[in-house]
C-alpha positions in Angstrom: 8.0 -188.5 133.1 8.6 -186.6 136.3 5.2 -186.6 138.1 6.4 -183.7 140.4 6.6 -181.4 137.4 3.5 -179.2 137.0 1.9 -179.3 133.6 -0.6 -176.5 133.3 -3.9 -177.4 131.8 -5.3 -175.5 128.8 -7.3 -173.1 131.0 -4.2 -172.2 133.0 -2.2 -171.7 129.8 -4.9 -169.4 128.5 -4.8 -167.3 131.7 -1.0 -167.0 131.4 -1.4 -165.8 127.8 -4.3 -163.5 128.7 -2.1 -161.7 131.3 0.6 -161.3 128.6 -1.6 -160.4 125.7 -4.1 -158.0 127.2 -4.4 -155.9 124.1 -7.7 -154.2 123.5 -8.8 -154.0 119.9 -11.7 -151.6 119.7 -14.1 -151.2 116.8 -12.0 -148.3 115.5 -8.8 -150.3 115.5 -6.9 -150.3 112.3 -3.9 -152.1 110.9 -1.8 -149.6 112.9 -3.2 -151.2 116.1 -2.0 -154.6 115.0 1.4 -153.1 114.0 1.8 -151.6 117.5 0.9 -154.9 119.2 3.3 -156.9 117.0 6.1 -154.4 117.7 5.5 -154.8 121.4 5.6 -158.6 121.1 8.9 -158.3 119.1 10.3 -156.3 122.0 9.5 -159.2 124.3 11.0 -161.7 121.8 14.3 -159.7 121.6 14.5 -159.4 125.4 13.9 -163.2 125.7 16.7 -164.0 123.2 19.0 -161.6 125.0 18.3 -163.1 128.5 18.6 -166.6 127.2 22.1 -165.8 125.8 23.5 -164.6 129.2 26.7 -166.4 130.0 26.5 -168.1 133.3 29.3 -167.4 135.8 31.4 -170.3 137.1 29.5 -170.2 140.4 26.2 -170.6 138.5 25.1 -167.0 139.0 24.2 -164.7 136.2 26.1 -161.5 135.5 24.6 -158.2 136.5 24.0 -155.7 133.7 21.9 -152.7 132.8 19.5 -153.2 129.9 20.1 -149.6 128.9 23.8 -150.5 128.3 22.6 -153.2 125.9 20.5 -150.6 124.0 23.3 -148.1 124.0 25.7 -150.7 122.7 23.3 -151.7 120.0 22.9 -148.1 119.0 26.7 -147.7 119.1 26.0 -144.9 121.5 28.8 -143.4 123.6 26.6 -143.6 126.7 27.5 -147.2 127.3 28.7 -147.5 130.9 29.9 -151.1 130.7 32.2 -151.1 127.7 32.5 -154.9 128.0 28.7 -155.5 127.8 29.0 -157.8 124.8 31.2 -160.2 126.7 28.2 -161.1 129.0 26.2 -162.7 126.1 26.7 -165.5 123.7 24.6 -163.7 121.0 26.0 -160.7 119.2 24.0 -157.7 120.5 24.5 -155.9 117.2 22.7 -158.7 115.4 19.5 -158.4 117.5 16.4 -156.4 116.4 15.3 -153.9 119.0 12.1 -152.5 117.6 10.7 -149.2 118.8 
């Protein structure tokens, strides 16, 4: 085990999740509130999958891209500026679920 690696304790982990998951559920919240929260979390999940699938350049750097190009490509929209956007990722953009 690498002793130089920082392992957050449970309190620190909770704080990290609190910052990410600061959704307020008031007394009038309905199932629609939960649906909106889950949809937001799904957006984070999809973005995470996309970023994890970026192909690393030979020099170790990551390719530059505009996220809107990914969304336009996914929607098969003519507004895609980088027509080769799919080539930057190991995952098929069309297979991803972009909620919203």
